[in-house]
N, C-alpha and C positions, 0 to 999 in steps of 0.2 A: 595164508587163508584168511578170509574176512571174519572178524570177531566183533560181536556187539557187547560192549561193557558199559555199565552205567544205566542211566535212565532218569526220568524226571520225577518219579514217585518213590516212596519208601518201599523197597523191595530188595531181594538179594542182589539184583543187578545194581541198584543204586549204591549199595554198600561195597560193591566190588567183590562180592562173594559168589557171583554167578556170571556165566558168560553163555552166549549162544554162538555156536560154531557152525557156520554154513559151509557145507561140503559140496564138491563137484561129483564125486563118484560114490556109489554105495560101498564099494570095496574100501575106500579110504575111511568112511564112517565106521565100518565094521572093524577095521584094524585099530582105529582110535579107541573105540569102545572096549575092545579086548585089552588094550594097554591100560586104559583108565581103570577098568575093573581090577586088573592084576596089581595095579599100584595104588588102589584107592586108599588104603590106610596110610601109606607113605605120603601121598599127595593130598590127603585130607578131603577126599571126595565123598560126599554124603548122598548125592543123587545124580543120575544121568537120565535124561528124557530123550528118547529116540522117537521123534514125531512121525516119521514115515512109517515105522513099524507099529506105532501106537503102543509103545511099552515104556515103562519106568523101571530103573534099577536103583535099589538101595542095598546097603550091605546086609541089613537084617532080613530082607524079603526076597532078594535077588530080582529077577526080571518078572514083571507082572503086566498084563494087558490093561489098556485103558479104553474107555469108550471113544470112538471117533467123534470129532467135533469140527465146527467151521473155522476154528482158530488154528487148525493144522494137525491136531492129533489124528493119526491114522490116514493122513492125506499124502498122496504121492508127490505133491508140489512142495511140501514142507521139509525141504532138505536141510535141516539143522538139528544139532544136538544141544540141549540145554544141560549145562554142567554146574552143579553147586558144590561149594566146599563146606566143611564142617565149621561150626562156630569157633572152634579152637584155631582155625586157619584164617579167620577173618582179619586178624591183626597183622598177618605177615605182610611186610611192605613190598615184596616182589609181586608185581601184577599177576593176577590169576592166569592170564594168557601165557605169560612167560613160565609159570610153574608147570603148566600142562604141556 
């Protein structure tokens, strides 16, 4: 599956602590989110953003709705998940895409 890692500005992507996973089917996204939430502590996941559903998951708050916007939040065409790791996992040398 296509993954975007990195970026040109200082961000969690730039530091390799976040990735955007573009998916083909909603079922695959739902399965991936279920696994990521179930293993969030083990994998060091601090946030999952589901753009199509317009929701954000964090361990402390669970899933919460976000306001739709032109950048993709809440838009049917925004078929990607943004996944961020905890600061403790930033130094792990295995690329984030391989850990998930």
